[in-house]
TIBALUM-210310 format. One record per atom (N, C-alpha, C): x, y, z; atom name; residue number from 1. Coordinates in steps of 0.001 Angstrom, whole numbers. Each point is the difference from the previous one (the first is absolute). Layout:
// TIBALUM-210310
        xx        yy        zz   finu   volo
         X         Y         Z     CA    NUM
...
// end
This chain:
// TIBALUM-210310
        xx        yy        zz   finu   volo
       532     -1153       211      N      1
      -260      1566      -407     CA      1
       924       651        75      C      1
      1277      -179      1023      N      2
       369      1626      -129     CA      2
       824       426      -895      C      2
       117     -1577     -1155      N      3
       432       548     -1633     CA      3
      -842       651      -292      C      3
      -793      -731        69      N      4
     -1530       769      -903     CA      4
       -98      1074      -257      C      4
       484       250      1612      N      5
      -838      1977       250     CA      5
      1798       470      -722      C      5
      1149      -247       517      N      6
       740       629      -424     CA      6
       266       134     -1531      C      6
      -544     -1218      -573      N      7
       -52       484     -1283     CA      7
     -1329      1178      -719      C      7
      -908       132       783      N      8
     -1607       844        89     CA      8
      1282       796       -11      C      8
       112        55      1110      N      9
       871      1449       325     CA      9
       694       599     -1297      C      9
      1197      -747      -125      N     10
       655       532     -1147     CA     10
      -227       410     -1613      C     10
     -1066     -1189       441      N     11
     -1014       150     -1767     CA     11
        84      1870      -367      C     11
      -980         1      1795      N     12
      -830      1425       225     CA     12
      1207      1180      -160      C     12
       790        24       498      N     13
      1158      1001       -95     CA     13
       432       294     -1855      C     13
       199     -1322       110      N     14
       588       330     -1710     CA     14
     -1474       339     -1085      C     14
      -659      -510       479      N     15
     -1243       817     -1063     CA     15
     -1038      1704       297      C     15
      1321       245       956      N     16
      -501       764       586     CA     16
      1150      1116      -856      C     16
      1305      -434       377      N     17
       758       237      -878     CA     17
        32       383     -1428      C     17
      -520      -412     -1025      N     18
       168      -578     -1210     CA     18
     -1145      1028       240      C     18
      -720       -56       111      N     19
     -2052      1029       180     CA     19
       519      1492       -23      C     19
      1640       367       949      N     20
        56      1145       361     CA     20
      1039       676     -1069      C     20
       989     -1281      -543      N     21
       768       161     -1166     CA     21
     -1294       973     -1097      C     21
     -1088      -999      -285      N     22
       -18      -456     -1033     CA     22
     -1500      2156      -266      C     22
      -105       294      1082      N     23
      -593      1062       -79     CA     23
       836      1185       208      C     23
      1703      -195       233      N     24
       310      1044       529     CA     24
       254      1470     -1392      C     24
      -460       983       257      N     25
      -367       759     -1460     CA     25
      1677       259      -280      C     25
      -140       115     -1740      N     26
      1265        38      -162     CA     26
      -152      1756      -598      C     26
      1038       757       -56      N     27
       418      1417      -289     CA     27
       859      -343     -1181      C     27
      -317       784     -1504      N     28
       735      -514     -1037     CA     28
       735      1606      -476      C     28
      1280       -40       590      N     29
       146      1522       210     CA     29
      1603      -210     -1640      C     29
       -64      1814      -555      N     30
       864      -553     -1272     CA     30
       847       723       728      C     30
      1839      -377      -211      N     31
      1100       467       322     CA     31
       705       -83     -1204      C     31
      1431       796       236      N     32
       892        82     -1057     CA     32
       954     -1517       926      C     32
       335      -201     -1295      N     33
       595     -1728       376     CA     33
      1760       327       430      C     33
       449      -693       -69      N     34
      1522      -114        -4     CA     34
       171      -155      1590      C     34
       784      1265      1005      N     35
       749        22      1256     CA     35
     -1271       888       482      C     35
     -1040      1037      -714      N     36
      -764       477       681     CA     36
     -1401     -1494        63      C     36
        19      -519       -35      N     37
      -942      -651      -155     CA     37
       243     -1515      1417      C     37
      1265        99       -64      N     38
       249      -489      1036     CA     38
      -207       252      1491      C     38
      1114      1496        17      N     39
      -794       889       631     CA     39
     -1751       448       849      C     39
      -399      -327      -846      N     40
     -1784       365       397     CA     40
      -480     -1780       438      C     40
       643      -339      -157      N     41
       185     -1327       455     CA     41
       282      -231      1544      C     41
      1196       209       417      N     42
       481       483      1149     CA     42
      -459       574       761      C     42
        31      1125        27      N     43
      -487      2024       310     CA     43
     -1813       302        39      C     43
      -559      -802     -1289      N     44
     -1567       491       259     CA     44
      -815     -1055       148      C     44
       528     -1369      -737      N     45
     -1109     -1300      -146     CA     45
      -135      -400      1046      C     45
      1527     -1186       369      N     46
      -237      -353      1297     CA     46
      -709         1      1330      C     46
       362      1611       261      N     47
      -551       900      1117     CA     47
     -1647      -259      -153      C     47
      -501       355     -1214      N     48
     -1341        21      -167     CA     48
      -355      -927      -339      C     48
       288     -1312       189      N     49
      -424     -1721      -735     CA     49
        37        -2      1995      C     49
       888       248      1039      N     50
      -120      -234      1319     CA     50
      -847       435       675      C     50
       -88      1430      -309      N     51
     -1596       391       679     CA     51
     -1257      -206      -871      C     51
        22       -62     -1160      N     52
     -1563      -265      -534     CA     52
       -29     -1982       130      C     52
       176      -728       -68      N     53
      -171      -861      -915     CA     53
       396       251     -1245      C     53
      -430       426      -806      N     54
      -828      -109     -1131     CA     54
      1843      -177     -1399      C     54
      -509      -458      -853      N     55
      1346       -66      -583     CA     55
       666       876     -1527      C     55
      1046       -77      -125      N     56
       243      1142     -1485     CA     56
       710      -753      -738      C     56
      -159       336     -1281      N     57
        85      -577     -1549     CA     57
       349      1329      -398      C     57
      1393       -72      -469      N     58
       502      1751      -129     CA     58
        19      -572     -2063      C     58
      -174      1130      -586      N     59
      -479        93     -1643     CA     59
      1452       938      -470      C     59
       945      -379      -508      N     60
       781       828      -182     CA     60
        49       607     -1786      C     60
       760      1393       -17      N     61
      -251       788     -1172     CA     61
       617      1050       676      C     61
         6       923     -1225      N     62
      -104      1295       304     CA     62
     -1121      1344        37      C     62
       387      1195       134      N     63
      -819       867       433     CA     63
      -689       -90     -1493      C     63
       589       369     -1137      N     64
      -974      -371     -1472     CA     64
     -1209     -1377      -420      C     64
       716      -660       776      N     65
       -72     -1073      -304     CA     65
     -1435      -715      1336      C     65
       207       877      1264      N     66
     -1494       198       511     CA     66
      -728       860        37      C     66
       167      1069     -1035      N     67
     -1325      1374       414     CA     67
      -790     -1281     -1812      C     67
       934      -508      -915      N     68
      -967      -510      -898     CA     68
      -764     -1262       630      C     68
       660      -352       415      N     69
     -1191     -1097      1388     CA     69
     -1161        -4       217      C     69
        50      1415       586      N     70
      -473       808       844     CA     70
     -1656       751      -575      C     70
       623        80     -1397      N     71
     -1384       692     -1205     CA     71
      -741     -1310      -166      C     71
      1330      -844      -741      N     72
     -1019      -586      -622     CA     72
      -967     -1519      1397      C     72
        64       615       663      N     73
      -438      -772       813     CA     73
     -1149       757      1304      C     73
      -319      1519      -538      N     74
      -228       614       303     CA     74
     -1015      -315       747      C     74
      -203       461      1101      N     75
     -1296      -237      1433     CA     75
       132     -1536       234      C     75
       348     -1294      -387      N     76
       198     -1247       523     CA     76
      2067      -359      -525      C     76
       237      1079      1007      N     77
      1216      -276       136     CA     77
      1132     -1189       212      C     77
       933     -1128      -285      N     78
       425      -597       449     CA     78
       928       219       722      C     78
       130       910       431      N     79
       906       335      1220     CA     79
      -581       712       733      C     79
       145      -397      1299      N     80
      -688      1266      1966     CA     80
      1128       444       189      C     80
      1034       597      -732      N     81
      1123      1043       810     CA     81
      1116      -415     -1196      C     81
       448      1781      -353      N     82
       721      -292      -931     CA     82
      1185       835         5      C     82
      1463      -513       100      N     83
      1257       881       435     CA     83
       302       834     -1410      C     83
        58      1762      -219      N     84
      -348       312     -1601     CA     84
       813      1114      -190      C     84
       642       919      -422      N     85
       420       846        86     CA     85
     -1561      1154      -406      C     85
       885      1126       752      N     86
     -1202       628       815     CA     86
      -296      1039     -1690      C     86
       749       260     -1075      N     87
      -768       336      -986     CA     87
     -1086      -546      -745      C     87
       159      -915      -122      N     88
      -704     -1119     -1044     CA     88
     -1048      -786      1886      C     88
      -136       671      1158      N     89
      -955       166       638     CA     89
      -679       768       409      C     89
       527       791      -961      N     90
      -635      1999       457     CA     90
     -1151      -630     -1819      C     90
       860      -568     -1019      N     91
      -635      -622     -1021     CA     91
     -1534      -434         0      C     91
       319     -1349      1266      N     92
     -1322      -287       308     CA     92
     -1046       580       619      C     92
       340       628       689      N     93
      -718       892       458     CA     93
      -818       566      -786      C     93
       812       383      -411      N     94
      -818      1450     -1459     CA     94
      -794     -1028     -1063      C     94
      -229     -1021       294      N     95
      -476      -768      -831     CA     95
     -1379      -992       643      C     95
      -260       424      1062      N     96
      -829      -416      1184     CA     96
       515     -1714       556      C     96
       621      -638        52      N     97
       623     -1338       113     CA     97
       500        48      1638      C     97
       -93       805       294      N     98
       649      -538      1803     CA     98
     -1140       501       817      C     98
       158      -827       734      N     99
      -735       383      1857     CA     99
       315      1325       622      C     99
      -556       270      -258      N    100
       298       938      1925     CA    100
       400      -696      1135      C    100
      1625       460      1050      N    101
       405      -358       393     CA    101
      -678       364      1319      C    101
      -925      -519       709      N    102
      -341       653      1662     CA    102
      1300      -500       641      C    102
      -245      1358       152      N    103
      1522      -293      1417     CA    103
      -473      -169      1020      C    103
     -1242       -36       686      N    104
      -268      -145      1075     CA    104
      -135     -1788        12      C    104
       153      -872      -448      N    105
       349     -1012      -421     CA    105
      2030      -302       890      C    105
       275      1070      -494      N    106
      1483      -104       670     CA    106
       848       549       766      C    106
       454      -928      1119      N    107
       330        75      1050     CA    107
      1001      1079      -226      C    107
       791      -547     -1559      N    108
      1468      1350        61     CA    108
        62       980      -850      C    108
     -1485       322      -262      N    109
       260       964      -922     CA    109
       173      1160       420      C    109
       217       834      1783      N    110
        99       952       262     CA    110
      1506       119       238      C    110
       470     -1174      -481      N    111
      1953       598        27     CA    111
       598      -332     -1078      C    111
     -1112       449     -1380      N    112
       627      -325     -1301     CA    112
       173      1608      -767      C    112
      1023       195      -458      N    113
      -559      2075      -632     CA    113
      -656       -78      -547      C    113
        87      1330       236      N    114
     -1489       259      -363     CA    114
       -93      -267     -1746      C    114
      1509       797      -193      N    115
       -76      -293     -1704     CA    115
      -652     -1279      -294      C    115
       432      -901       328      N    116
      -144     -1536      -415     CA    116
      -840        75      -589      C    116
     -1111       352       954      N    117
     -1624       -92     -1411     CA    117
       337       317      -768      C    117
      -861      -551     -1203      N    118
      -145       499      -984     CA    118
     -1541       195      -181      C    118
      -970      1293      -957      N    119
      -964       299       -28     CA    119
      -883      -744       -58      C    119
      -697       680       895      N    120
     -1433      -704       661     CA    120
      -155     -1381       590      C    120
      1294       181       733      N    121
       634     -1671       271     CA    121
      -270     -1269      -790      C    121
      -125       460      -957      N    122
       178     -1110      -964     CA    122
      1679      -822      -212      C    122
       953       674       649      N    123
       860     -1621        90     CA    123
       602      1198      1232      C    123
      1592      -886       565      N    124
       323       547       709     CA    124
      1516      -477      -489      C    124
      1599      1175      -122      N    125
      1018      -543        17     CA    125
       938      -647      1178      C    125
       613     -1048      -238      N    126
       314      -926       863     CA    126
      1128       -32       199      C    126
       778       995      -602      N    127
      1452      -177         6     CA    127
      1070       825      -959      C    127
       627         7        10      N    128
       797      1238      -512     CA    128
      1745      -118      -459      C    128
       -98      -171     -1536      N    129
      1370      -596      -461     CA    129
       383       852     -1525      C    129
       586      -345      -816      N    130
       508       608     -1038     CA    130
       183      -605     -1204      C    130
       196       505      -886      N    131
       968        35     -1399     CA    131
      1192       188       134      C    131
      1222      -577       -10      N    132
      1273       513       156     CA    132
       892     -1344      -837      C    132
      1408       700      -783      N    133
       432      -218      -431     CA    133
       882     -1859      1058      C    133
      -256      -586      -118      N    134
       856     -1383       790     CA    134
      1197      -565     -1207      C    134
      1540       -35       574      N    135
       823      -389      -381     CA    135
       864     -1442       445      C    135
       753      -582      -207      N    136
       690      -941      -549     CA    136
      1430       475       826      C    136
       747       296      1173      N    137
      1058       803        -4     CA    137
      1471      -823      -270      C    137
      -411     -1159      -132      N    138
      1719      -737      -436     CA    138
      -229       478     -1521      C    138
     -1532        90     -1017      N    139
       306        96     -1349     CA    139
       324      1914      -209      C    139
      -529      1089       766      N    140
      -607      1127        20     CA    140
       460       694      1033      C    140
      1645       155      -359      N    141
      1591        92       922     CA    141
      -936      1645       929      C    141
      -391       873      -987      N    142
      -413      1333       581     CA    142
     -1329       241       -27      C    142
      -833       390       661      N    143
     -1220      -475       261     CA    143
      -685      1517     -1248      C    143
     -1193      -386      -533      N    144
     -1127       290      -399     CA    144
      -146      1347       598      C    144
      -814      1356       -41      N    145
       242      1053       507     CA    145
     -1718       617     -1292      C    145
      -204      -763      -930      N    146
     -1160      1214      -925     CA    146
      -908     -1428      -339      C    146
     -1156       317        25      N    147
      -729      -523     -1325     CA    147
       954       -66     -1475      C    147
       542       285       -89      N    148
       560       274     -1705     CA    148
       916      -980      -595      C    148
       572      -377      1362      N    149
       925      -856       198     CA    149
      -163     -1111     -1088      C    149
      -997      -390         4      N    150
      -259     -1685      -941     CA    150
      -246       726     -1353      C    150
       598       818      -220      N    151
       271       883     -1617     CA    151
      1179      -160      -313      C    151
       836        30       869      N    152
      1417      -264       380     CA    152
       534     -1806      -935      C    152
       735       569      -946      N    153
       346     -1184     -1164     CA    153
       811      -942       941      C    153
       152       166      1375      N    154
       959      -731      1226     CA    154
      -791     -1018       337      C    154
     -1711       653       157      N    155
      -454     -1407       122     CA    155
      -641      -421     -1017      C    155
       739      -262     -1462      N    156
     -1068      -550     -1057     CA    156
      -282     -1313       305      C    156
      -882      -599      -195      N    157
      -395     -1705       331     CA    157
       -42      -485      1394      C    157
       809      1276      1033      N    158
      -243      -901       980     CA    158
     -1050       409       990      C    158
      -934      1072      -322      N    159
     -1493       413       743     CA    159
     -1209      -717      -115      C    159
     -1006       146       596      N    160
     -1260      -329        -7     CA    160
     -1118       645       335      C    160
     -1250       891      -614      N    161
      -617       565       200     CA    161
     -1450      -710       394      C    161
      -273       831       540      N    162
     -1818      -999        72     CA    162
     -1388       567      -973      C    162
      -890      -532      -418      N    163
      -908       102      -998     CA    163
      -564      1107       353      C    163
      -931       684      -178      N    164
     -1125      1085       550     CA    164
      -899      -338       803      C    164
      -218     -1524      -383      N    165
     -1233      -726       520     CA    165
       572      -252      1796      C    165
      1061       441       365      N    166
       761      -302      1273     CA    166
       288      1055       759      C    166
       -24       664       980      N    167
       426       908       686     CA    167
      1139      1012      -102      C    167
      1332     -1409      -704      N    168
       532       980       -80     CA    168
       590       356     -1083      C    168
      -767      -421      -971      N    169
       249       274     -1154     CA    169
      -396       959      -562      C    169
     -1322       756       312      N    170
      -651       858        42     CA    170
      1147      1061       371      C    170
       179      -254      1522      N    171
       211       959       918     CA    171
      1629      1100      -942      C    171
       756     -1196      -498      N    172
       758       349      -789     CA    172
       360       893     -1366      C    172
     -1347      -336      -755      N    173
      -444       443     -1231     CA    173
      -135      1712       680      C    173
      -548       113      1312      N    174
      -538      1035       431     CA    174
      1069      1099       305      C    174
      1083      -933       641      N    175
      1298       710      -168     CA    175
       655       721      -827      C    175
       223      -198      -783      N    176
       760      -280      -950     CA    176
     -1094      1625      -975      C    176
     -1406      -764       106      N    177
      -808       955      -294     CA    177
       -27      1592       470      C    177
       750       186       900      N    178
       -78       931       816     CA    178
      1636       657       123      C    178
      1086      -470        92      N    179
       973       -42      -206     CA    179
       147       662     -1078      C    179
      -558      -506     -1708      N    180
       -77       282      -867     CA    180
      -545      1808      -614      C    180
     -1208      -327      1275      N    181
      -912      1478      -160     CA    181
     -1373      -312      -852      C    181
       120     -1157       461      N    182
     -1911      -150      -101     CA    182
      -365       412      1394      C    182
     -1716      -609       105      N    183
      -790       648       935     CA    183
      -648      -988      -269      C    183
     -1359      -610      1186      N    184
      -582      -896       361     CA    184
     -1112       143     -1700      C    184
       152      1468       -70      N    185
     -1383      -548     -1555     CA    185
       941      -342     -1461      C    185
       795       424       239      N    186
      1482       -40      -837     CA    186
       972      -563       147      C    186
      -392     -2039      -820      N    187
      1310      -978       528     CA    187
       630        41     -1270      C    187
       190       679      -899      N    188
       248       258     -1288     CA    188
      1784      -471       297      C    188
       452      1238       602      N    189
      1363      -475       332     CA    189
       706     -1204      1267      C    189
      -883      -810       284      N    190
       388      -995       908     CA    190
        26     -1127      -979      C    190
     -1540      -183     -1007      N    191
       -40      -486      -548     CA    191
      1483        51     -1106      C    191
       548       570      -434      N    192
       979       580     -1263     CA    192
      1275      -755       605      C    192
       174       234      1585      N    193
      1163      -284       453     CA    193
       301     -1788       602      C    193
     -1774       -26       105      N    194
       266     -2146       413     CA    194
       145      -281     -1642      C    194
      -535      -264      -990      N    195
       427     -1117     -1028     CA    195
      1418       -68       103      C    195
      1393       762      -508      N    196
       883      -601       331     CA    196
       718     -1246      1471      C    196
      -709       770       721      N    197
       169       -96      1405     CA    197
      -672     -1671       320      C    197
     -1324      -398      -660      N    198
      -755     -1052       -64     CA    198
       372      -858      -763      C    198
       511      1049     -1751      N    199
      1122     -1273      -705     CA    199
      1032     -1086       403      C    199
       220       462       823      N    200
      1723      -223       600     CA    200
      -386     -1168      1505      C    200
     -1003        53       191      N    201
      -423      -290      1491     CA    201
       681     -1810      -238      C    201
      -627      -564       855      N    202
       832     -1399       174     CA    202
     -1974      -715       254      C    202
      -652      1169       116      N    203
     -1626     -1064       824     CA    203
      -933      1451       200      C    203
     -1209      -200      -744      N    204
      -922       956      1117     CA    204
      -741      -815       373      C    204
       855      -360      1419      N    205
      -686      -719      1071     CA    205
     -1254       550       239      C    205
     -1550     -1006       292      N    206
      -617      1096       586     CA    206
      -415     -1070      1355      C    206
       689      -643       821      N    207
       153      -453      1338     CA    207
      1258      -111       641      C    207
       -96      1680      1212      N    208
       960      -300       890     CA    208
      1293     -1156        87      C    208
      -464      -420       -30      N    209
      1318     -1291       146     CA    209
       167      -815     -1057      C    209
      -305       266     -1245      N    210
       887      -689      -770     CA    210
      1666       818      -327      C    210
      -454      1214       474      N    211
      1736      -264       204     CA    211
      1706        37       862      C    211
     -1155      -733       993      N    212
       674      -850       955     CA    212
      1024     -1221      -925      C    212
      -331      -933      -647      N    213
       356      -616      -941     CA    213
       937       856      -920      C    213
      -167       659      -230      N    214
      1092       742      -943     CA    214
       788       795       813      C    214
      -115       151       926      N    215
      1450       787       956     CA    215
       696      -455       732      C    215
      -297     -1442       177      N    216
       415     -1442      -188     CA    216
      1100      -826      -461      C    216
      -474        18     -1174      N    217
       918      -315     -1460     CA    217
       624       873       312      C    217
      -509      1313        46      N    218
      1331      1026      -306     CA    218
      -118       506     -2001      C    218
     -1284      -285      -232      N    219
      -357       624     -1362     CA    219
      -320      1260      -519      C    219
      -542      1025      1441      N    220
      -258      1106       630     CA    220
      1010       538       742      C    220
       595      1083        75      N    221
       645       404      1183     CA    221
     -1000      1497       902      C    221
      -915       242     -1411      N    222
      -514      1397       761     CA    222
     -1642      -322      -348      C    222
      -981       769       514      N    223
     -1521       187      -433     CA    223
      -743      1052       836      C    223
      -575       213      -317      N    224
     -1340       992       932     CA    224
      -855      -790      1013      C    224
       415        25       881      N    225
     -1584     -1197       903     CA    225
       186       470      1559      C    225
      -166      -647       421      N    226
      -729       151      1404     CA    226
       918       112      1276      C    226
       507       435      1160      N    227
       395      -216      1025     CA    227
       235     -1258       934      C    227
     -1609        -3      -291      N    228
      -693     -1249       863     CA    228
       842      -906      -208      C    228
      -516      -297      -978      N    229
       253     -1667     -1078     CA    229
      1443      -452      -169      C    229
       647      1796       -26      N    230
      1769       105       459     CA    230
       456      -780      1216      C    230
      -402      1129       677      N    231
       318      -995      1681     CA    231
      -370      -898       424      C    231
      -945      -644      -329      N    232
      -231     -1965       380     CA    232
      1233      -702     -1144      C    232
      -308       295     -1106      N    233
      1506      -522      -308     CA    233
      1227        15       235      C    233
       592      1531       721      N    234
      1451      -142       110     CA    234
       -66      -512      1376      C    234
     -1798      -262       355      N    235
      1018        -4      1849     CA    235
      -623     -2798        30      C    235
      -229      -191     -1355      N    236
       255     -1032     -1044     CA    236
      1880      -463      -551      C    236
       153      1170       292      N    237
      1894      -212      -646     CA    237
       -43       627     -1071      C    237
      -821       350     -1323      N    238
      -315       526     -1323     CA    238
      1334      1163      -446      C    238
       945       472      -226      N    239
       733      1146      -346     CA    239
      -421      1415      -801      C    239
     -1160       172      1267      N    240
      -757      1223      -455     CA    240
       502      1955      1061      C    240
      -391       684      -553      N    241
      -398      1311       533     CA    241
      -691      1509      -546      C    241
      -444       309      1069      N    242
     -1541       920      -373     CA    242
       981      1611      -198      C    242
      -134       111     -1608      N    243
      -132      1407      -155     CA    243
      -664      1007      -131      C    243
      -166      1359       557      N    244
     -1448       789      -192     CA    244
       827      1102     -1085      C    244
     -1097       457     -1079      N    245
       730       588      -749     CA    245
      -117      1272       368      C    245
       785      1175      -416      N    246
       160       788       122     CA    246
     -1407      1087       299      C    246
      -498      -522     -1369      N    247
     -1583      1117      -348     CA    247
      -689      -740       813      C    247
        -9      -819       769      N    248
      -662      -373      1031     CA    248
      -991     -1711      -454      C    248
      -404     -1035       711      N    249
      -552      -505       314     CA    249
     -1336        51      -678      C    249
      -840      -660      -243      N    250
     -1221      -378      -258     CA    250
      -528      -616       945      C    250
     -1202       311      1046      N    251
      -217      -488       706     CA    251
     -1245      -958       -77      C    251
      -147     -1127       927      N    252
     -1362     -1458      -329     CA    252
      -714       178      1213      C    252
      -766       485      -134      N    253
     -1408      -325      1462     CA    253
      -195     -1474      -303      C    253
       -42     -1037         4      N    254
      -538      -924       219     CA    254
     -1449      -409       268      C    254
     -1038        29      -283      N    255
      -940        33       885     CA    255
     -1054     -1052       244      C    255
      -839       403       753      N    256
     -1574     -1347      -554     CA    256
     -1240       181       129      C    256
      -471      -843      -557      N    257
     -1605        86       -15     CA    257
      -382      -694       254      C    257
     -1033       660      -254      N    258
     -1424     -1707       562     CA    258
     -1297       594     -1443      C    258
       165     -1514     -1078      N    259
      -957       533     -1338     CA    259
     -1648       -40       760      C    259
       -80       397     -1000      N    260
     -1874       594       414     CA    260
      -552     -1527      -299      C    260
      -456      -406       402      N    261
      -596     -1436      -358     CA    261
      -283     -1112      1052      C    261
      1456       365       578      N    262
       541     -1674       793     CA    262
      -976      -161       778      C    262
        54     -1594       581      N    263
     -1365      -295       879     CA    263
      1103      -562      1371      C    263
       767       279        46      N    264
       944       398      1319     CA    264
       936      1003       515      C    264
      -805      1517       -50      N    265
      -163      1406       273     CA    265
       577      -466      1533      C    265
      -450      -174       574      N    266
       -32      -582      1627     CA    266
      2029      -571       149      C    266
      -124      -832      -478      N    267
      1189      -446       -47     CA    267
      1326       330      -404      C    267
      -496       843     -1655      N    268
      1196      1206      -570     CA    268
       226       870      1561      C    268
     -1208       668       198      N    269
       639      1066      1068     CA    269
       753      -214      1240      C    269
      -156     -1948       593      N    270
      1035      -541       838     CA    270
      1421       240      -664      C    270
       -62      -752     -1619      N    271
      1635       300      -200     CA    271
       459       974      -144      C    271
      -722      1287      -534      N    272
       505      1383       382     CA    272
       531         5      1376      C    272
      -845      -107       412      N    273
       544       491      1283     CA    273
      1626      -538       670      C    273
       -44     -1448      -938      N    274
      1153      -669       891     CA    274
      1046       993     -1010      C    274
      -567       153      -997      N    275
      1550       933     -1173     CA    275
       605      1536       800      C    275
      -867       597       207      N    276
      -110      1269       573     CA    276
        43       -49      1461      C    276
       280     -1314      1206      N    277
       436       161      1158     CA    277
      1096      -148        56      C    277
       597       661      1754      N    278
      1585       474      -257     CA    278
       789     -1599       -45      C    278
      -380     -1148       284      N    279
      1237     -1064      -332     CA    279
      -706      -173     -1076      C    279
     -1228       470     -1214      N    280
       329      -831     -1530     CA    280
      1174       762      -463      C    280
      -397      1548       144      N    281
      1329       886      -658     CA    281
      1147      -507       656      C    281
       567       148      1211      N    282
       717        55       425     CA    282
       821     -1327      -325      C    282
      -553      -805      -270      N    283
       314     -1476      -715     CA    283
       308      -129     -1348      C    283
     -1214       551      -674      N    284
      1100       746     -1823     CA    284
       929       309       247      C    284
        -5       962       258      N    285
      1043      1310       207     CA    285
      1368      -708       148      C    285
      -204      -523       882      N    286
      1582     -1010       400     CA    286
       439     -1023     -1083      C    286
      -972      -499      -169      N    287
       118     -1192     -1292     CA    287
       562       194     -1346      C    287
     -1054      1174      -300      N    288
      -430       715     -1484     CA    288
       975      1156      -223      C    288
       760       362       673      N    289
       341       979       -99     CA    289
      -778      1277      -538      C    289
     -1079       625      1140      N    290
     -1205       648      -897     CA    290
      -683       901      1299      C    290
       140      1418      -278      N    291
      -562       973       593     CA    291
     -1784      -260       869      C    291
       280       516       976      N    292
     -1889      -518       292     CA    292
      -238      1196       406      C    292
     -1802      -512        -1      N    293
      -931      1364       548     CA    293
      -518      -267      1082      C    293
       102      -580       587      N    294
       -84      -228      1517     CA    294
       685       920       846      C    294
      -316       925       583      N    295
       869       960       863     CA    295
       831      -778       866      C    295
      -668      -988       551      N    296
       882      -669      1528     CA    296
      1351     -1013      -350      C    296
        -1        39     -1249      N    297
      1196      -448      -863     CA    297
      1314       279       217      C    297
      1008      -496       363      N    298
      1291       429        28     CA    298
       559      -321      -732      C    298
       545       465     -1200      N    299
      1043      -784     -1074     CA    299
      1827      -247       643      C    299
       273     -1098      -253      N    300
      1422      -489       418     CA    300
      1237      1102      -630      C    300
      1135       315       126      N    301
       795       324     -1050     CA    301
       403      -988      -967      C    301
       344      -693       248      N    302
      -313     -1435     -1185     CA    302
      -851       668     -1586      C    302
     -1631      -259       451      N    303
      -681       885      -934     CA    303
       -13      1110      -173      C    303
       605      1135      1049      N    304
      -638      1108      -478     CA    304
      1781       466     -1212      C    304
       737     -1244       114      N    305
      1126       398     -1251     CA    305
      -124      -292     -1174      C    305
     -1353      -442      -461      N    306
      -493      -703     -1292     CA    306
     -1291       761      -110      C    306
     -1297       224       688      N    307
      -947       580      -350     CA    307
        52      1621       -60      C    307
     -1019        83      -611      N    308
       343      1690      -664     CA    308
      -193       617      1978      C    308
       801       876      -100      N    309
       645       498      1479     CA    309
       577      1306      -258      C    309
      -771       488      1242      N    310
      1056      1479       -82     CA    310
      -105       972     -1326      C    310
      1440       409      -372      N    311
         7       549     -1602     CA    311
      -594     -1162     -1032      C    311
      -237     -1100        -2      N    312
      -270      -628     -1610     CA    312
     -1904        94       347      C    312
       100       153      1522      N    313
     -1497       -97      -286     CA    313
      -975      1229      -454      C    313
      1077      1382       538      N    314
      -536      1298      -414     CA    314
       431        -7     -1274      C    314
       798      -829      -483      N    315
       666       282     -1798     CA    315
      -981      -286      -942      C    315
      -967     -1024       920      N    316
      -838     -1381      -766     CA    316
     -1404       404      -501      C    316
      -263       194     -1531      N    317
     -1210       383      -550     CA    317
      -830     -1280       590      C    317
     -1180      1016       497      N    318
     -1624      -413        87     CA    318
      -443       207      -791      C    318
      -552      -621     -1653      N    319
      -442       656       122     CA    319
     -2345      -563      -275      C    319
      -289      1251      -418      N    320
     -1866       109       -29     CA    320
      -294     -1569       -96      C    320
      -592     -1194       429      N    321
      -138      -891        56     CA    321
     -1487       959     -1179      C    321
      -719       398        69      N    322
     -1003       304     -1127     CA    322
       131       425     -1176      C    322
      1907       481      -225      N    323
       330       285     -1119     CA    323
        -1     -1162     -1004      C    323
      1173     -1136       887      N    324
      -220     -1314      -418     CA    324
     -1450      -464      -369      C    324
      -727       -28       829      N    325
      -846      -495      -260     CA    325
     -1184       239     -1274      C    325
       -22      1633      -286      N    326
      -241       489     -1590     CA    326
       879      -395      -554      C    326
      1156       -46      -111      N    327
      1141      -211     -1405     CA    327
       457     -1002      -294      C    327
      -214     -1458       582      N    328
       559      -862       485     CA    328
        56     -1381     -1481      C    328
     -1975       434      -493      N    329
      -181      -750     -1250     CA    329
       446       221     -1616      C    329
       452      1430      -353      N    330
       470       657      -568     CA    330
      1920       445       239      C    330
       324      -298      1037      N    331
      1304      -572       269     CA    331
       356     -1296      -754      C    331
      -924      -842       997      N    332
       185      -942      -678     CA    332
        90      -853     -1353      C    332
      -780       728     -1007      N    333
      -694      -292     -1506     CA    333
      1863       978      -255      C    333
       145       713       292      N    334
      1366       758      -665     CA    334
      1045     -1164       264      C    334
       119      -574       994      N    335
      1020      -997       300     CA    335
       279     -1080      -967      C    335
     -1294      -560      -407      N    336
       -28      -829      -700     CA    336
        13       415      -991      C    336
      -813      1503      -775      N    337
       831      -237     -1698     CA    337
      1228       715      -182      C    337
       890       720       764      N    338
       439       185      -141     CA    338
      1542      -508      1031      C    338
       344      -434      1153      N    339
      1116      -898       397     CA    339
      -200     -1094         3      C    339
     -1057     -1018       562      N    340
      -125     -1362      -379     CA    340
        25      -374     -1113      C    340
       109       503      -921      N    341
      -555     -1000     -1351     CA    341
      1662      -254        94      C    341
// end
């Protein structure tokens, strides 16, 4: 009889566990790949899953891909919360595809800098980074000092630039355009300056971590890239260094949105609360070499040397996301027609 009771109890416990597993809510999160995704898992997903009992499924891509997916599934999104560049977040807001973030549902909202909140609370900036120049100091003895260095014959065939579908490619185009006398209303100078540089690029990369293997094999020595990705790679032993152009880096404000129509709004807000918490922000900053928007986070000296900070932050060009949102489609058409052909 005792064996029967033990078996029945064990069966009941197992059944309850299976039932809980079967009913565990799943949150689909859109995130950038590579080291960014690994840090999302470590700093945001782990604590969220422990606190809520829910599970997270990651969908990897870049900002342009996420914006396209949100448009294609308007009102019935296949993602519940998405990391995305603030310019694309502004764009999807203009298309009425973002859910309004309810700050009252976020215990950490009061610790976030006021400027992080997007128009109508349609998104919130979650971190601060930039597009700068990353190089291999074993191959480049004198650190690059300008965006124009990529046009130097000394680097011919030894650099890579991003496609305009990714943030770094767009930023490099706009930085060149500004140097050459263009404006955000007129990118003709930038397009012309970009043509020969694009032709000489080893690849027009679309995913940030595509550069890792190129740097590892020493196929490239220089690229407009992200200090946060470089910092993570340096920690893993890759020979890299970060240089901030004298003209100023182009600031990046990765944001988070909740696509309108998600059935997991409450759960998405809980995940967002973890992203914005001091623990979530501090963990991500230290692991990913990226600036925080939670005022309670203090960056270590090691991180401050790589992220936009002090003079490099002051000189960084943070472009109005509304302007980028308004012009991206036209810039992309011109890029595809005149640069990438």
